[in-house]
N, C-alpha and C positions, 0 to 999 in steps of 0.2 A: 479658755485656754480648753477645758472640758469638751467644749462644744466647737471648737476645731479640729480636735482629736478625731470627734465622731464624724465630722465631714471631710475627714483625710480617708476614716476607715471607708464609709459608705461609697466616698470616691474610689479608692482604691479594688472594694468587691465588686462597683460597675463593670471597670477596667479589665480585671479576672473574668467577669462573664461577658464581656465584647468580645475579648479576642478570640478571634476563629482558632479552631482548631489543630492547624497547619503549625501555626505562632506556639505549642502547647509540646513541639516535638513527638506528634503521636505516629508520626512515621519514621520507622528507622529500616535504613535500606542496605544489606551486605553484599559483595559478591566476592565468593572464594573457591580458589582452584584447586583439584584432587591433588596437587603438587607445582609447586613455584618452577621445575627447571625439568625439561624437555627436551628431545630429542630433536632435529631438523624434519618437519612431517611426522610426529608423533601426536595423535590426537589426546587433546586433555581436555577434560568437563570442568566446565563454570558453575556453581548452582548458586544461583541468585535467589534472595531472600527479601520478603517486606514483608515487615510486622506489621501493622496499622489496626484500628479499630472495628471491631466485628461489624458486616455491614456495608462496610467500606468497598469499592471496585478499585482491584489496580489493573490499567493497559501497558501492555507492555509489547512494544511495535516488532515488528517480525525485522528481522536483521535481512541486509543486503550478505551475499554470499562475500564476498570481499568487506573487510571491518577494518578500517586501518589499514595498519600489518599483517592482519591476522586472516584466517581464512573460514570462515561459519560451516561446518558439515552438518550442524542437523542442531533444532530447536526445539524441547517441546514443548507441548500443552501447557501451560498454568494451569497449576492447581491451586484452589486455598481453602484451608483446616483451621476450624474453633480451634483457639489454645482455652484453656482452664481459666485465665485472668481477666476473661472479657474482649481480650485481641485474637487477632486470625494472622493467620500466617501467608503468604501469595510466593509458590516455588514456580521457580524453571530452572530447567539444566541445560545447557546453552555448550555442543561439543566444537571445539576451535582448534587449528592448528597453525603453525607457523613454520615457512620453509629459506626461513634466514637465519645466522647467527647475530646471537647478541641478547642485550636487553631489550623488553617491549613491555609496553603501558596500553590497556586498553582504553580506547577513545571515550567518548563522554556517551550515556545512553542514558537518554530524558524518558522515564517515565509519564503517564497522566494517571492519576487520582483520582477519583469519584466520593464523594463524602455518603452518598447516598438518596441527596436531595437536589442534587443537578448540579453543584455546584464540582469544578474542575479543579486541580490544581498541581502542578508539574513538577517532579523531584525527579534529579541526576542519581545515576548507580554512581558510586565513589569508584575512581578508576584504580587498579590492581597489576601489579610486575610481575614479567612471566621471562623465564630467561632460557636460550636457547643455547646448547653448549653442545662440540663438536663430538664426534661416536667416537674417532681416534685418538689414540695416545698422543699428546708433541712429539716425539721422540720417534714416532711411526712412520717410516718416509718409504715405506718397500713397496713397488709396486707389484701389483697381481694381476696373471692373466686375468680375462673376462671370459668369462666359460660360454665356449660355442654354443651354435645355436641347437634346439632339438630337431630331429629327422624326423617328420609324418611319414607316415603310410599314404599314398596319393593310390585310387584306383584306378584301374587305367580306364574306366569308362568313364571318367570325368567328361574331356572333351566332347564327345557325343552325348551326351546331358546341356552341357555348357553349348554348344551348338544347336539343338533342337533349342531351346531356351530364346536364344536370338532369332532364330527364322519364326519362331510363333511371333517375337513381337514386333519383326517388321513385317509378317501378313496382319498383324492389328491394325498397324501403323499407315499399310496402304489402301486396308480397307475403311480406316474413318477418313484418310484423305479423300477418298473416292466419295464417301458418302455426302463429306462437307463442298466438294467441288459439286456432286449432284446437283447438289441445296443450294448454288449459287452462295457460300459463304468461305470466307479469308481461311486461312489457311489456321492461323493464330488469327484469334480477335480476343485479346483482354478487356474486360470488363473495367467500366471507367464510370465511377461516381461522381456526378455531377451535382448532389445534393452540398451545401451549404453543412455549412460545420454545426451550426446550431437548429435543422432541420433533421441531421443527422440522429443528435439526440434524441431531438423530438420522436423522434422514430423510432429510437432506441428504447426510451423509456416508456411507449404505449406498448412495443411489444414485451417488456418487462414486466407490465400490468396486466398484461391478458395471461401471460402463466400463474398465475393464481396463488404464487408462493407463499402469501401469508395462510392464506387458507390451508393449505397442508400445513406448515407448519415448518417451513423453510424459511427460516426469519435472515440468516448469514447466510448463504445463497442470495437471497434477495436484497441486502443491503450491498454485499460485495457488488452485485451486478448493477446494480443505479448509482453506486457513487464512481465504481468505472467509468460508465456513461459520461458524469460530469469530467471528471478528469479529461476523458478524451476531449469532451468540449471543453475545456479549460486551454488544453493544448491545439487543436485545431482552427480554435477562433482566435487566442490571442496573444497565442505560440510561448507557453508556460511551462518550462517543466516542469510536471508536478505529479508524472508518474513515479514511483520508487522512493517515495521521499512520504516522512510520518505527515500527521497532524500538525506537531507542531513548527517542522520545518515548512511546511506552508504558510504557514502565517506571513512572515516575512515578505514571503514573494506576493501575495496577494496582497499586500499594502503599500507596497513600491509601485505596481502596476498602478495604472490609472482608473480601475474600477472602484464605483460610488463606496465610500467606508459600509454602507450597509449593506449590499450585496455582498465584498470578501467577505462580514460575519455570518452570513447566513450559509456561503460555501464552508465555513469553518464550522459551524454548529450541527452540519448536514455530516461535515464527516466526522466530525466529533462523535454523534448519535450514530453512525454506522459504526464507529471503535468498540464501542461500550456493546455493540448488536457481536459483533465478529470474534473480539479478543476477550470480553469484559463476562461472558456467557447470559449478558443482560436480552430477556422478554419481551420485546414491548409491546405485542399485542397486535391484531388485524388492524383495527381503526387507528390506531397508532401509525403502523406500517404504510397505511394506503394516503394517509395524511402527510408523510414525510415524503412518498413521491410526488404527491400534488406540491408541497411544497417546490420539491428539485422542478418540477419543468414550469414551476409562475419563477423561480429563479432564471433558467432559460429565456423564457419568454422577454424576460425583465432587462436582459442584457444582451441581447442578440443586437448586432446595428443596426442602428433605426432607417440608416437607408436600404437596408435588405428589405426592411419591412415594406416600408413604402412603396419600395419596388416590386414585391410580391403581391400588394394589393393592390397596385395599378395593374399588371397582369390580369389576377382575378374579375378582375373589372369586363373583361372582355372586351374592350374597347381595340378600333384596328387601328392603324399608324393613318388612317387617312382622317382620321378622326379626330386622335389627340396624340400626338407625341410622348414620350416619357421626359423628363431632367435632363439635363446632360449629365449629371451626379448620378442618377442612375445611372445611365446607359453606361458610365466609365464601372460602375461595383457590377452589370452583369457579364462585361465582356473579362 
């Protein structure tokens, strides 16, 4: 009997040791408004606080201007301060306003938390209620006149100024038109980018690499540029609506699409690393930044349409139409 008790105690201790820190409820989140009642259009500040073990990093997504029934006016930078009990608190202020009457609940706000070892976990900010009340009393039905527009004294010389500017604009247009006509160019010649989406992505990644931003310590700008290039590639090549979406919102979109599972996960890993740099003030280092961009380039190469890749190889071989004709599938892709 004593041996069974000892085994039970040892088994219980092993479970407690192996349970992740997330299960212990070490992350506590609160969203507190400076007041719960406001008038139509009045701004109100929401204070977001996340208490977590020291060393953890909290990634708060950038909210869109329209957040459910609320309109986001500003979102401050997240700051983290250490506490005396070995924890830390990450804070952010969100200023919102509402233009309807009634009671409203803040939408779901997912957060990404990193434990410092690369493990990511998603937490959800609890919703709060805000009430918008009318500014007039219920028995106030009196109609009041609208104030007349204020009169402005306009100087008498303004028609001459406006006429002179229009004349200069007309002369400039005529000169530009004559110049293009002499060169044999059309009046309006819109530029058309005929590159494939994957080629645009590779060219943009090469341009970003040539800027040398990691060597200048501009990691946030560097990661923002190349993840925007990846999002543009996903939209233009596969028709996925990925802009203005958080990394957690992209996960179900990529999984539903017919990309290979390993490629979908690689895109998500790149966006998660970028979130750590852009929002959690993580400094990756020059070599890590270069390696991440190389992974982004390899991912574009791995997911580009194979028909286009074969057609490009065929055209690059320099064969003429008399020597060999490209397959019909390639011709359909080219047109």
